[in-house]
HTML snippet that shows the backbone in 3Dmol.js (N, CA, C, O; Angstrom):
<script src="https://3Dmol.org/build/3Dmol-min.js"></script>
<div id="view" style="width:600px;height:400px;position:relative"></div>
<script>
const pdb = `
ATOM      1  N   UNK A   1      -3.169 -12.824   4.542  1.00  0.00           N
ATOM      2  CA  UNK A   1      -2.245 -11.528   3.859  1.00  0.00           C
ATOM      3  C   UNK A   1      -3.357 -11.033   2.223  1.00  0.00           C
ATOM      4  O   UNK A   1      -3.690 -11.609   1.187  1.00  0.00           O
ATOM      5  N   UNK A   2      -3.608  -9.515   2.916  1.00  0.00           N
ATOM      6  CA  UNK A   2      -4.042  -8.522   2.566  1.00  0.00           C
ATOM      7  C   UNK A   2      -2.973  -8.135   0.932  1.00  0.00           C
ATOM      8  O   UNK A   2      -2.458  -7.016   0.927  1.00  0.00           O
ATOM      9  N   UNK A   3      -2.713  -9.033  -0.300  1.00  0.00           N
ATOM     10  CA  UNK A   3      -2.226  -8.727  -1.052  1.00  0.00           C
ATOM     11  C   UNK A   3      -2.804  -8.509  -2.718  1.00  0.00           C
ATOM     12  O   UNK A   3      -2.202  -9.435  -3.261  1.00  0.00           O
ATOM     13  N   UNK A   4      -3.270  -8.118  -3.356  1.00  0.00           N
ATOM     14  CA  UNK A   4      -3.447  -8.260  -4.475  1.00  0.00           C
ATOM     15  C   UNK A   4      -3.102  -7.388  -5.871  1.00  0.00           C
ATOM     16  O   UNK A   4      -3.176  -6.195  -6.165  1.00  0.00           O
ATOM     17  N   UNK A   5      -2.906  -7.964  -6.205  1.00  0.00           N
ATOM     18  CA  UNK A   5      -2.251  -7.596  -8.672  1.00  0.00           C
ATOM     19  C   UNK A   5      -3.771  -7.040  -8.648  1.00  0.00           C
ATOM     20  O   UNK A   5      -4.823  -7.275  -8.055  1.00  0.00           O
ATOM     21  N   UNK A   6      -3.308  -6.230  -9.569  1.00  0.00           N
ATOM     22  CA  UNK A   6      -4.513  -5.900 -10.657  1.00  0.00           C
ATOM     23  C   UNK A   6      -3.372  -4.762 -12.044  1.00  0.00           C
ATOM     24  O   UNK A   6      -2.249  -4.348 -11.758  1.00  0.00           O
ATOM     25  N   UNK A   7      -3.983  -4.533 -13.267  1.00  0.00           N
ATOM     26  CA  UNK A   7      -3.266  -3.940 -14.172  1.00  0.00           C
ATOM     27  C   UNK A   7      -4.227  -2.343 -14.185  1.00  0.00           C
ATOM     28  O   UNK A   7      -5.385  -2.194 -13.793  1.00  0.00           O
ATOM     29  N   UNK A   8      -3.444  -1.455 -14.676  1.00  0.00           N
ATOM     30  CA  UNK A   8      -3.462  -0.295 -15.227  1.00  0.00           C
ATOM     31  C   UNK A   8      -3.545  -0.603 -16.255  1.00  0.00           C
ATOM     32  O   UNK A   8      -3.241  -1.613 -16.890  1.00  0.00           O
ATOM     33  N   UNK A   9      -4.454   1.283 -16.684  1.00  0.00           N
ATOM     34  CA  UNK A   9      -5.160   0.950 -18.322  1.00  0.00           C
ATOM     35  C   UNK A   9      -4.047   0.819 -19.436  1.00  0.00           C
ATOM     36  O   UNK A   9      -4.381   0.830 -20.621  1.00  0.00           O
ATOM     37  N   UNK A  10      -2.991   0.721 -19.133  1.00  0.00           N
ATOM     38  CA  UNK A  10      -1.868   0.508 -19.610  1.00  0.00           C
ATOM     39  C   UNK A  10      -0.580  -0.829 -19.576  1.00  0.00           C
ATOM     40  O   UNK A  10       0.639  -0.889 -19.736  1.00  0.00           O
ATOM     41  N   UNK A  11      -1.931  -1.969 -19.207  1.00  0.00           N
ATOM     42  CA  UNK A  11      -1.201  -3.262 -18.599  1.00  0.00           C
ATOM     43  C   UNK A  11      -0.411  -3.372 -18.136  1.00  0.00           C
ATOM     44  O   UNK A  11       0.353  -4.296 -18.417  1.00  0.00           O
ATOM     45  N   UNK A  12      -0.149  -2.470 -17.144  1.00  0.00           N
ATOM     46  CA  UNK A  12       1.396  -2.780 -16.432  1.00  0.00           C
ATOM     47  C   UNK A  12       0.626  -3.274 -15.062  1.00  0.00           C
ATOM     48  O   UNK A  12      -0.565  -3.134 -14.781  1.00  0.00           O
ATOM     49  N   UNK A  13       1.673  -3.895 -14.298  1.00  0.00           N
ATOM     50  CA  UNK A  13       0.503  -4.845 -13.387  1.00  0.00           C
ATOM     51  C   UNK A  13       1.343  -4.819 -12.014  1.00  0.00           C
ATOM     52  O   UNK A  13       2.458  -5.322 -11.871  1.00  0.00           O
ATOM     53  N   UNK A  14       0.615  -4.152 -11.050  1.00  0.00           N
ATOM     54  CA  UNK A  14       1.273  -3.208  -9.534  1.00  0.00           C
ATOM     55  C   UNK A  14       0.689  -4.825  -8.657  1.00  0.00           C
ATOM     56  O   UNK A  14      -0.166  -5.698  -8.807  1.00  0.00           O
ATOM     57  N   UNK A  15       1.201  -4.658  -8.226  1.00  0.00           N
ATOM     58  CA  UNK A  15       0.806  -5.361  -6.143  1.00  0.00           C
ATOM     59  C   UNK A  15       0.833  -4.268  -5.468  1.00  0.00           C
ATOM     60  O   UNK A  15       1.690  -3.384  -5.449  1.00  0.00           O
ATOM     61  N   UNK A  16      -0.703  -4.421  -4.593  1.00  0.00           N
ATOM     62  CA  UNK A  16      -1.013  -3.348  -3.360  1.00  0.00           C
ATOM     63  C   UNK A  16      -0.755  -4.930  -2.479  1.00  0.00           C
ATOM     64  O   UNK A  16      -1.067  -6.118  -2.564  1.00  0.00           O
ATOM     65  N   UNK A  17       0.153  -3.839  -1.484  1.00  0.00           N
ATOM     66  CA  UNK A  17      -0.326  -5.010  -0.070  1.00  0.00           C
ATOM     67  C   UNK A  17      -0.542  -3.878   1.226  1.00  0.00           C
ATOM     68  O   UNK A  17      -0.045  -2.755   1.313  1.00  0.00           O
ATOM     69  N   UNK A  18      -1.273  -4.436   2.000  1.00  0.00           N
ATOM     70  CA  UNK A  18      -1.366  -3.468   3.633  1.00  0.00           C
ATOM     71  C   UNK A  18      -0.168  -3.787   4.416  1.00  0.00           C
ATOM     72  O   UNK A  18       0.359  -4.897   4.495  1.00  0.00           O
ATOM     73  N   UNK A  19       0.243  -2.611   5.035  1.00  0.00           N
ATOM     74  CA  UNK A  19       1.504  -1.897   5.738  1.00  0.00           C
ATOM     75  C   UNK A  19       1.041  -2.110   7.343  1.00  0.00           C
ATOM     76  O   UNK A  19      -0.085  -1.835   7.759  1.00  0.00           O
ATOM     77  N   UNK A  20       1.891  -2.534   7.979  1.00  0.00           N
ATOM     78  CA  UNK A  20       2.438  -1.940   9.603  1.00  0.00           C
ATOM     79  C   UNK A  20       3.160  -1.757   9.874  1.00  0.00           C
ATOM     80  O   UNK A  20       3.989  -2.649   9.692  1.00  0.00           O
ATOM     81  N   UNK A  21       3.697  -0.409  10.618  1.00  0.00           N
ATOM     82  CA  UNK A  21       4.538  -0.649  10.864  1.00  0.00           C
ATOM     83  C   UNK A  21       4.959  -0.788  12.214  1.00  0.00           C
ATOM     84  O   UNK A  21       4.233  -0.410  13.134  1.00  0.00           O
ATOM     85  N   UNK A  22       6.318  -1.413  12.450  1.00  0.00           N
ATOM     86  CA  UNK A  22       6.559  -1.914  13.363  1.00  0.00           C
ATOM     87  C   UNK A  22       8.184  -1.883  13.753  1.00  0.00           C
ATOM     88  O   UNK A  22       8.981  -1.111  13.220  1.00  0.00           O
ATOM     89  N   UNK A  23       8.580  -3.013  14.936  1.00  0.00           N
ATOM     90  CA  UNK A  23       9.481  -2.529  15.558  1.00  0.00           C
ATOM     91  C   UNK A  23       9.213  -1.018  17.449  1.00  0.00           C
ATOM     92  O   UNK A  23       8.235  -0.706  18.129  1.00  0.00           O
ATOM     93  N   UNK A  24      10.725  -0.605  17.468  1.00  0.00           N
ATOM     94  CA  UNK A  24      10.812   0.060  18.077  1.00  0.00           C
ATOM     95  C   UNK A  24       9.818   1.187  18.859  1.00  0.00           C
ATOM     96  O   UNK A  24      10.408   2.261  18.976  1.00  0.00           O
ATOM     97  N   UNK A  25       8.810   1.193  19.273  1.00  0.00           N
ATOM     98  CA  UNK A  25       7.962   2.760  18.914  1.00  0.00           C
ATOM     99  C   UNK A  25       6.580   2.846  18.228  1.00  0.00           C
ATOM    100  O   UNK A  25       5.848   3.832  18.316  1.00  0.00           O
ATOM    101  N   UNK A  26       6.163   1.224  17.226  1.00  0.00           N
ATOM    102  CA  UNK A  26       5.939   1.282  16.692  1.00  0.00           C
ATOM    103  C   UNK A  26       6.018   2.277  15.228  1.00  0.00           C
ATOM    104  O   UNK A  26       7.122   2.379  14.694  1.00  0.00           O
ATOM    105  N   UNK A  27       4.768   3.027  14.583  1.00  0.00           N
ATOM    106  CA  UNK A  27       5.322   3.676  13.876  1.00  0.00           C
ATOM    107  C   UNK A  27       5.361   4.622  14.123  1.00  0.00           C
ATOM    108  O   UNK A  27       4.723   5.285  13.305  1.00  0.00           O
ATOM    109  N   UNK A  28       5.851   5.285  14.982  1.00  0.00           N
ATOM    110  CA  UNK A  28       6.356   7.042  16.119  1.00  0.00           C
ATOM    111  C   UNK A  28       7.135   7.587  15.036  1.00  0.00           C
ATOM    112  O   UNK A  28       7.361   8.791  15.157  1.00  0.00           O
ATOM    113  N   UNK A  29       7.628   7.004  13.966  1.00  0.00           N
ATOM    114  CA  UNK A  29       8.861   7.475  13.503  1.00  0.00           C
ATOM    115  C   UNK A  29       8.231   7.525  12.340  1.00  0.00           C
ATOM    116  O   UNK A  29       8.719   8.604  12.004  1.00  0.00           O
ATOM    117  N   UNK A  30       7.518   7.232  11.410  1.00  0.00           N
ATOM    118  CA  UNK A  30       6.513   7.649  10.359  1.00  0.00           C
ATOM    119  C   UNK A  30       6.119   8.828  10.316  1.00  0.00           C
ATOM    120  O   UNK A  30       5.613   9.353  11.308  1.00  0.00           O
ATOM    121  N   UNK A  31       6.270   9.453   9.186  1.00  0.00           N
ATOM    122  CA  UNK A  31       5.317  11.063   9.525  1.00  0.00           C
ATOM    123  C   UNK A  31       3.277  10.783   9.841  1.00  0.00           C
ATOM    124  O   UNK A  31       2.663   9.751   9.568  1.00  0.00           O
ATOM    125  N   UNK A  32       2.929  11.538  10.206  1.00  0.00           N
ATOM    126  CA  UNK A  32       1.998  10.718  11.399  1.00  0.00           C
ATOM    127  C   UNK A  32       0.919  10.861  10.323  1.00  0.00           C
ATOM    128  O   UNK A  32       0.141  11.299  11.170  1.00  0.00           O
ATOM    129  N   UNK A  33       0.536  10.870   9.742  1.00  0.00           N
ATOM    130  CA  UNK A  33      -0.437  10.280   8.020  1.00  0.00           C
ATOM    131  C   UNK A  33      -0.071   8.465   7.594  1.00  0.00           C
ATOM    132  O   UNK A  33      -0.460   7.723   6.691  1.00  0.00           O
ATOM    133  N   UNK A  34       0.942   8.282   8.871  1.00  0.00           N
ATOM    134  CA  UNK A  34       1.163   7.292   7.878  1.00  0.00           C
ATOM    135  C   UNK A  34       1.360   6.372   9.270  1.00  0.00           C
ATOM    136  O   UNK A  34       2.002   5.323   9.311  1.00  0.00           O
ATOM    137  N   UNK A  35       0.784   6.892  10.206  1.00  0.00           N
ATOM    138  CA  UNK A  35       1.767   5.893  11.630  1.00  0.00           C
ATOM    139  C   UNK A  35       0.110   4.516  11.836  1.00  0.00           C
ATOM    140  O   UNK A  35      -0.107   3.374  12.243  1.00  0.00           O
ATOM    141  N   UNK A  36      -0.229   5.064  11.551  1.00  0.00           N
ATOM    142  CA  UNK A  36      -1.394   3.501  11.756  1.00  0.00           C
ATOM    143  C   UNK A  36      -1.605   2.470  10.650  1.00  0.00           C
ATOM    144  O   UNK A  36      -2.257   1.430  10.745  1.00  0.00           O
ATOM    145  N   UNK A  37      -0.695   3.106   9.178  1.00  0.00           N
ATOM    146  CA  UNK A  37      -0.274   2.330   8.246  1.00  0.00           C
ATOM    147  C   UNK A  37      -0.883   2.475   6.740  1.00  0.00           C
ATOM    148  O   UNK A  37      -1.349   3.548   6.359  1.00  0.00           O
ATOM    149  N   UNK A  38      -0.859   1.753   6.225  1.00  0.00           N
ATOM    150  CA  UNK A  38      -0.957   2.025   4.779  1.00  0.00           C
ATOM    151  C   UNK A  38      -1.010   0.945   3.145  1.00  0.00           C
ATOM    152  O   UNK A  38      -0.797  -0.252   3.338  1.00  0.00           O
ATOM    153  N   UNK A  39      -1.168   1.201   2.280  1.00  0.00           N
ATOM    154  CA  UNK A  39      -1.707   0.381   1.161  1.00  0.00           C
ATOM    155  C   UNK A  39      -0.138   0.906   0.423  1.00  0.00           C
ATOM    156  O   UNK A  39       0.087   2.038  -0.004  1.00  0.00           O
ATOM    157  N   UNK A  40       0.738  -0.160   0.425  1.00  0.00           N
ATOM    158  CA  UNK A  40       1.225   0.252  -0.517  1.00  0.00           C
ATOM    159  C   UNK A  40       1.161  -0.968  -2.066  1.00  0.00           C
ATOM    160  O   UNK A  40       0.691  -2.102  -2.156  1.00  0.00           O
ATOM    161  N   UNK A  41       1.764  -0.204  -2.951  1.00  0.00           N
ATOM    162  CA  UNK A  41       1.551  -0.005  -4.310  1.00  0.00           C
ATOM    163  C   UNK A  41       2.845  -0.455  -5.324  1.00  0.00           C
ATOM    164  O   UNK A  41       3.186   0.463  -6.069  1.00  0.00           O
ATOM    165  N   UNK A  42       3.542  -1.587  -5.459  1.00  0.00           N
ATOM    166  CA  UNK A  42       4.742  -1.786  -6.335  1.00  0.00           C
ATOM    167  C   UNK A  42       5.082  -2.501  -7.549  1.00  0.00           C
ATOM    168  O   UNK A  42       5.495  -3.640  -7.330  1.00  0.00           O
ATOM    169  N   UNK A  43       5.016  -2.101  -8.961  1.00  0.00           N
ATOM    170  CA  UNK A  43       4.840  -1.929 -10.249  1.00  0.00           C
ATOM    171  C   UNK A  43       6.044  -3.675 -10.190  1.00  0.00           C
ATOM    172  O   UNK A  43       7.065  -3.999  -9.583  1.00  0.00           O
ATOM    173  N   UNK A  44       4.886  -4.501 -11.448  1.00  0.00           N
ATOM    174  CA  UNK A  44       5.847  -5.443 -10.781  1.00  0.00           C
ATOM    175  C   UNK A  44       7.413  -6.095 -11.502  1.00  0.00           C
ATOM    176  O   UNK A  44       8.187  -7.040 -11.356  1.00  0.00           O
ATOM    177  N   UNK A  45       7.194  -4.656 -12.488  1.00  0.00           N
ATOM    178  CA  UNK A  45       8.487  -5.372 -13.001  1.00  0.00           C
ATOM    179  C   UNK A  45       9.721  -4.001 -12.565  1.00  0.00           C
ATOM    180  O   UNK A  45      10.678  -3.546 -13.192  1.00  0.00           O
ATOM    181  N   UNK A  46       8.987  -3.589 -10.883  1.00  0.00           N
ATOM    182  CA  UNK A  46      10.432  -2.984 -10.433  1.00  0.00           C
ATOM    183  C   UNK A  46      10.003  -1.597 -10.968  1.00  0.00           C
ATOM    184  O   UNK A  46       9.111  -1.267 -11.749  1.00  0.00           O
ATOM    185  N   UNK A  47      11.164  -0.726 -10.124  1.00  0.00           N
ATOM    186  CA  UNK A  47      11.483   0.852 -10.522  1.00  0.00           C
ATOM    187  C   UNK A  47       9.642   1.647 -10.480  1.00  0.00           C
ATOM    188  O   UNK A  47       9.104   2.365 -11.323  1.00  0.00           O
ATOM    189  N   UNK A  48       9.338   1.351  -9.721  1.00  0.00           N
ATOM    190  CA  UNK A  48       7.743   2.202  -8.821  1.00  0.00           C
ATOM    191  C   UNK A  48       7.787   1.593  -7.681  1.00  0.00           C
ATOM    192  O   UNK A  48       8.481   0.589  -7.521  1.00  0.00           O
ATOM    193  N   UNK A  49       6.843   2.269  -6.467  1.00  0.00           N
ATOM    194  CA  UNK A  49       6.646   2.045  -5.037  1.00  0.00           C
ATOM    195  C   UNK A  49       5.646   3.484  -4.729  1.00  0.00           C
ATOM    196  O   UNK A  49       5.767   4.475  -5.449  1.00  0.00           O
ATOM    197  N   UNK A  50       5.048   3.458  -4.024  1.00  0.00           N
ATOM    198  CA  UNK A  50       4.162   4.419  -3.575  1.00  0.00           C
ATOM    199  C   UNK A  50       3.216   3.855  -2.439  1.00  0.00           C
ATOM    200  O   UNK A  50       2.875   2.688  -2.248  1.00  0.00           O
ATOM    201  N   UNK A  51       2.962   4.738  -1.898  1.00  0.00           N
ATOM    202  CA  UNK A  51       1.831   4.384  -0.660  1.00  0.00           C
ATOM    203  C   UNK A  51       0.883   5.081  -0.191  1.00  0.00           C
ATOM    204  O   UNK A  51       1.020   6.276   0.072  1.00  0.00           O
ATOM    205  N   UNK A  52      -0.327   4.355  -0.006  1.00  0.00           N
ATOM    206  CA  UNK A  52      -1.779   5.550   0.640  1.00  0.00           C
ATOM    207  C   UNK A  52      -1.452   5.123   1.571  1.00  0.00           C
ATOM    208  O   UNK A  52      -0.757   4.107   1.545  1.00  0.00           O
ATOM    209  N   UNK A  53      -1.963   5.958   3.260  1.00  0.00           N
ATOM    210  CA  UNK A  53      -2.011   5.595   3.757  1.00  0.00           C
ATOM    211  C   UNK A  53      -3.889   5.389   4.566  1.00  0.00           C
ATOM    212  O   UNK A  53      -4.936   5.880   4.144  1.00  0.00           O
ATOM    213  N   UNK A  54      -3.769   4.891   5.250  1.00  0.00           N
ATOM    214  CA  UNK A  54      -5.055   3.603   5.381  1.00  0.00           C
ATOM    215  C   UNK A  54      -6.434   4.034   5.496  1.00  0.00           C
ATOM    216  O   UNK A  54      -7.508   3.501   5.215  1.00  0.00           O
ATOM    217  N   UNK A  55      -5.895   5.837   6.290  1.00  0.00           N
ATOM    218  CA  UNK A  55      -7.239   6.905   6.477  1.00  0.00           C
ATOM    219  C   UNK A  55      -7.704   7.369   5.272  1.00  0.00           C
ATOM    220  O   UNK A  55      -8.829   7.837   5.093  1.00  0.00           O
ATOM    221  N   UNK A  56      -6.545   7.197   4.156  1.00  0.00           N
ATOM    222  CA  UNK A  56      -7.486   7.849   2.438  1.00  0.00           C
ATOM    223  C   UNK A  56      -7.985   6.390   1.599  1.00  0.00           C
ATOM    224  O   UNK A  56      -8.437   6.473   0.457  1.00  0.00           O
ATOM    225  N   UNK A  57      -7.833   4.970   2.358  1.00  0.00           N
ATOM    226  CA  UNK A  57      -8.294   3.842   1.266  1.00  0.00           C
ATOM    227  C   UNK A  57     -10.097   3.580   1.766  1.00  0.00           C
ATOM    228  O   UNK A  57     -10.412   3.846   2.926  1.00  0.00           O
ATOM    229  N   UNK A  58     -10.879   3.192   1.033  1.00  0.00           N
ATOM    230  CA  UNK A  58     -10.783   1.973   1.637  1.00  0.00           C
ATOM    231  C   UNK A  58     -11.449   1.217   2.584  1.00  0.00           C
ATOM    232  O   UNK A  58     -12.399   1.074   1.814  1.00  0.00           O
ATOM    233  N   UNK A  59     -11.783   0.640   3.508  1.00  0.00           N
ATOM    234  CA  UNK A  59     -11.702  -0.481   3.960  1.00  0.00           C
ATOM    235  C   UNK A  59     -11.614  -1.944   2.987  1.00  0.00           C
ATOM    236  O   UNK A  59     -10.592  -2.622   2.877  1.00  0.00           O
ATOM    237  N   UNK A  60     -12.399  -2.120   2.594  1.00  0.00           N
ATOM    238  CA  UNK A  60     -12.750  -3.042   0.896  1.00  0.00           C
ATOM    239  C   UNK A  60     -11.783  -2.392  -0.451  1.00  0.00           C
ATOM    240  O   UNK A  60     -12.363  -2.090  -1.494  1.00  0.00           O
ATOM    241  N   UNK A  61     -10.689  -2.265  -0.352  1.00  0.00           N
ATOM    242  CA  UNK A  61      -9.917  -1.669  -1.198  1.00  0.00           C
ATOM    243  C   UNK A  61      -9.601  -3.449  -1.907  1.00  0.00           C
ATOM    244  O   UNK A  61      -9.324  -3.542  -3.103  1.00  0.00           O
ATOM    245  N   UNK A  62      -9.644  -4.113  -1.449  1.00  0.00           N
ATOM    246  CA  UNK A  62      -8.677  -5.229  -1.678  1.00  0.00           C
ATOM    247  C   UNK A  62     -10.077  -5.864  -3.101  1.00  0.00           C
ATOM    248  O   UNK A  62      -9.713  -6.543  -4.061  1.00  0.00           O
ATOM    249  N   UNK A  63     -11.298  -5.522  -2.930  1.00  0.00           N
ATOM    250  CA  UNK A  63     -12.224  -6.035  -3.678  1.00  0.00           C
ATOM    251  C   UNK A  63     -12.461  -4.670  -5.139  1.00  0.00           C
ATOM    252  O   UNK A  63     -13.261  -4.507  -6.060  1.00  0.00           O
ATOM    253  N   UNK A  64     -11.696  -4.222  -4.802  1.00  0.00           N
ATOM    254  CA  UNK A  64     -12.576  -2.395  -5.896  1.00  0.00           C
ATOM    255  C   UNK A  64     -12.244  -3.232  -7.163  1.00  0.00           C
ATOM    256  O   UNK A  64     -11.443  -4.166  -7.125  1.00  0.00           O
ATOM    257  N   UNK A  65     -12.939  -2.825  -8.350  1.00  0.00           N
ATOM    258  CA  UNK A  65     -12.063  -3.240  -9.242  1.00  0.00           C
ATOM    259  C   UNK A  65     -10.960  -2.698  -9.783  1.00  0.00           C
ATOM    260  O   UNK A  65     -10.695  -1.642  -9.209  1.00  0.00           O
ATOM    261  N   UNK A  66     -10.053  -3.014 -10.808  1.00  0.00           N
ATOM    262  CA  UNK A  66      -8.864  -2.435 -10.930  1.00  0.00           C
ATOM    263  C   UNK A  66      -8.677  -1.253 -11.441  1.00  0.00           C
ATOM    264  O   UNK A  66      -7.535  -0.795 -11.481  1.00  0.00           O
ATOM    265  N   UNK A  67      -9.724  -0.560 -11.911  1.00  0.00           N
ATOM    266  CA  UNK A  67      -9.805   0.840 -12.263  1.00  0.00           C
ATOM    267  C   UNK A  67      -9.996   1.961 -11.428  1.00  0.00           C
ATOM    268  O   UNK A  67      -9.524   3.087 -11.578  1.00  0.00           O
ATOM    269  N   UNK A  68     -10.897   1.451 -10.333  1.00  0.00           N
ATOM    270  CA  UNK A  68     -10.924   2.228  -8.753  1.00  0.00           C
ATOM    271  C   UNK A  68      -9.184   2.160  -7.833  1.00  0.00           C
ATOM    272  O   UNK A  68      -8.567   3.094  -7.322  1.00  0.00           O
ATOM    273  N   UNK A  69      -8.799   0.627  -7.920  1.00  0.00           N
ATOM    274  CA  UNK A  69      -7.701   0.475  -7.246  1.00  0.00           C
ATOM    275  C   UNK A  69      -6.426   1.408  -8.050  1.00  0.00           C
ATOM    276  O   UNK A  69      -5.794   2.127  -7.277  1.00  0.00           O
ATOM    277  N   UNK A  70      -6.010   1.456  -9.491  1.00  0.00           N
ATOM    278  CA  UNK A  70      -4.903   2.096 -10.115  1.00  0.00           C
ATOM    279  C   UNK A  70      -4.938   3.608  -9.863  1.00  0.00           C
ATOM    280  O   UNK A  70      -3.984   4.381  -9.773  1.00  0.00           O
ATOM    281  N   UNK A  71      -6.849   3.967  -9.728  1.00  0.00           N
ATOM    282  CA  UNK A  71      -6.923   5.421  -8.893  1.00  0.00           C
ATOM    283  C   UNK A  71      -6.110   6.116  -8.287  1.00  0.00           C
ATOM    284  O   UNK A  71      -5.396   7.097  -8.498  1.00  0.00           O
ATOM    285  N   UNK A  72      -6.529   4.908  -6.897  1.00  0.00           N
ATOM    286  CA  UNK A  72      -5.692   5.069  -5.416  1.00  0.00           C
ATOM    287  C   UNK A  72      -4.431   5.114  -5.659  1.00  0.00           C
ATOM    288  O   UNK A  72      -3.772   5.685  -4.790  1.00  0.00           O
ATOM    289  N   UNK A  73      -3.776   4.640  -6.692  1.00  0.00           N
ATOM    290  CA  UNK A  73      -2.577   3.990  -6.854  1.00  0.00           C
ATOM    291  C   UNK A  73      -1.993   5.359  -7.751  1.00  0.00           C
ATOM    292  O   UNK A  73      -0.940   4.929  -8.222  1.00  0.00           O
ATOM    293  N   UNK A  74      -2.113   6.435  -8.104  1.00  0.00           N
ATOM    294  CA  UNK A  74      -2.319   7.348  -9.472  1.00  0.00           C
ATOM    295  C   UNK A  74      -2.733   8.662  -7.419  1.00  0.00           C
ATOM    296  O   UNK A  74      -2.447   9.819  -7.726  1.00  0.00           O
ATOM    297  N   UNK A  75      -2.810   8.654  -7.172  1.00  0.00           N
ATOM    298  CA  UNK A  75      -2.771   9.841  -6.088  1.00  0.00           C
ATOM    299  C   UNK A  75      -1.741   9.155  -4.543  1.00  0.00           C
ATOM    300  O   UNK A  75      -1.341  10.008  -3.751  1.00  0.00           O
ATOM    301  N   UNK A  76      -1.438   7.813  -4.286  1.00  0.00           N
ATOM    302  CA  UNK A  76      -0.626   7.782  -3.833  1.00  0.00           C
ATOM    303  C   UNK A  76       0.948   8.167  -3.553  1.00  0.00           C
ATOM    304  O   UNK A  76       1.787   7.680  -4.311  1.00  0.00           O
ATOM    305  N   UNK A  77       1.360   9.013  -2.501  1.00  0.00           N
ATOM    306  CA  UNK A  77       3.184   9.195  -2.627  1.00  0.00           C
ATOM    307  C   UNK A  77       4.193   8.402  -2.927  1.00  0.00           C
ATOM    308  O   UNK A  77       4.252   7.198  -2.679  1.00  0.00           O
ATOM    309  N   UNK A  78       5.313   9.311  -3.672  1.00  0.00           N
ATOM    310  CA  UNK A  78       6.264   8.271  -3.733  1.00  0.00           C
ATOM    311  C   UNK A  78       6.931   7.866  -2.259  1.00  0.00           C
ATOM    312  O   UNK A  78       7.076   8.657  -1.327  1.00  0.00           O
ATOM    313  N   UNK A  79       7.363   6.238  -2.256  1.00  0.00           N
ATOM    314  CA  UNK A  79       8.175   5.551  -1.059  1.00  0.00           C
ATOM    315  C   UNK A  79       9.358   5.562  -1.404  1.00  0.00           C
ATOM    316  O   UNK A  79       9.674   5.751  -2.578  1.00  0.00           O
ATOM    317  N   UNK A  80      10.175   5.375  -0.508  1.00  0.00           N
ATOM    318  CA  UNK A  80      11.570   5.218  -0.711  1.00  0.00           C
ATOM    319  C   UNK A  80      11.243   4.130   0.379  1.00  0.00           C
ATOM    320  O   UNK A  80      10.422   4.232   1.291  1.00  0.00           O
ATOM    321  N   UNK A  81      12.125   2.988   0.064  1.00  0.00           N
ATOM    322  CA  UNK A  81      12.044   2.132   1.170  1.00  0.00           C
ATOM    323  C   UNK A  81      12.885   2.410   2.424  1.00  0.00           C
ATOM    324  O   UNK A  81      14.113   2.417   2.521  1.00  0.00           O
ATOM    325  N   UNK A  82      11.801   2.674   3.513  1.00  0.00           N
ATOM    326  CA  UNK A  82      12.364   2.769   4.706  1.00  0.00           C
ATOM    327  C   UNK A  82      11.862   2.151   6.130  1.00  0.00           C
ATOM    328  O   UNK A  82      10.717   1.722   6.270  1.00  0.00           O
ATOM    329  N   UNK A  83      12.429   2.149   6.736  1.00  0.00           N
ATOM    330  CA  UNK A  83      12.376   0.808   8.029  1.00  0.00           C
ATOM    331  C   UNK A  83      12.544  -0.063   7.733  1.00  0.00           C
ATOM    332  O   UNK A  83      13.264  -0.516   6.843  1.00  0.00           O
ATOM    333  N   UNK A  84      11.188  -0.959   9.205  1.00  0.00           N
ATOM    334  CA  UNK A  84      10.682  -2.140   9.095  1.00  0.00           C
ATOM    335  C   UNK A  84       8.894  -2.648   8.957  1.00  0.00           C
ATOM    336  O   UNK A  84       8.030  -2.268   9.747  1.00  0.00           O
ATOM    337  N   UNK A  85       8.752  -3.179   8.273  1.00  0.00           N
ATOM    338  CA  UNK A  85       7.722  -3.468   8.314  1.00  0.00           C
ATOM    339  C   UNK A  85       7.154  -4.608   8.242  1.00  0.00           C
ATOM    340  O   UNK A  85       7.891  -5.463   8.734  1.00  0.00           O
ATOM    341  N   UNK A  86       5.985  -5.116   7.781  1.00  0.00           N
ATOM    342  CA  UNK A  86       5.109  -6.638   7.760  1.00  0.00           C
ATOM    343  C   UNK A  86       4.046  -6.170   7.411  1.00  0.00           C
ATOM    344  O   UNK A  86       3.608  -5.043   7.644  1.00  0.00           O
ATOM    345  N   UNK A  87       3.409  -7.315   6.626  1.00  0.00           N
ATOM    346  CA  UNK A  87       2.160  -7.148   6.195  1.00  0.00           C
ATOM    347  C   UNK A  87       1.615  -7.578   6.809  1.00  0.00           C
ATOM    348  O   UNK A  87       1.884  -8.189   7.843  1.00  0.00           O
ATOM    349  N   UNK A  88       0.267  -7.259   6.084  1.00  0.00           N
ATOM    350  CA  UNK A  88      -0.840  -7.608   7.512  1.00  0.00           C
ATOM    351  C   UNK A  88      -1.589  -8.484   7.447  1.00  0.00           C
ATOM    352  O   UNK A  88      -2.029  -8.793   6.340  1.00  0.00           O
ATOM    353  N   UNK A  89      -1.932  -9.078   8.434  1.00  0.00           N
ATOM    354  CA  UNK A  89      -3.005 -10.590   7.593  1.00  0.00           C
ATOM    355  C   UNK A  89      -4.311 -10.535   8.399  1.00  0.00           C
ATOM    356  O   UNK A  89      -4.406 -10.490   9.626  1.00  0.00           O
ATOM    357  N   UNK A  90      -5.573 -10.550   7.243  1.00  0.00           N
ATOM    358  CA  UNK A  90      -6.808 -10.614   8.376  1.00  0.00           C
ATOM    359  C   UNK A  90      -6.773 -11.317   8.661  1.00  0.00           C
ATOM    360  O   UNK A  90      -5.881 -12.118   8.381  1.00  0.00           O
ATOM    361  N   UNK A  91      -8.126 -11.627   9.753  1.00  0.00           N
ATOM    362  CA  UNK A  91      -8.459 -13.331  10.160  1.00  0.00           C
ATOM    363  C   UNK A  91      -7.369 -14.437  10.467  1.00  0.00           C
ATOM    364  O   UNK A  91      -7.572 -15.613  10.162  1.00  0.00           O
ATOM    365  N   UNK A  92      -6.363 -14.071  10.999  1.00  0.00           N
ATOM    366  CA  UNK A  92      -5.219 -14.829  11.159  1.00  0.00           C
ATOM    367  C   UNK A  92      -4.251 -14.264  11.524  1.00  0.00           C
ATOM    368  O   UNK A  92      -3.199 -14.883  11.686  1.00  0.00           O
TER     369      UNK A  92
END
`;
const viewer = $3Dmol.createViewer("view");
viewer.addModel(pdb, "pdb");
viewer.setStyle({}, {cartoon: {color: "spectrum"}});
viewer.zoomTo();
viewer.render();
</script>
């Protein structure tokens, strides 16, 4: 599973994970830029969730330094919980 925990410059802890839309029609109910999936960022203490389309994030995002991952989080758009999603599992 592609799950990454990191800290921003203020020491706030975040989780980031790869999401693939599922359900009837796949991702067709999502805006076009999110239909192929996204990386979701969520503050561990709650109160913050955002997402960035896969097309706007490097393939090796899981191995980026915390500072780079936090920059991606900052450009991600706010994400209210919607639809059914499943976590993407690589290599299995």
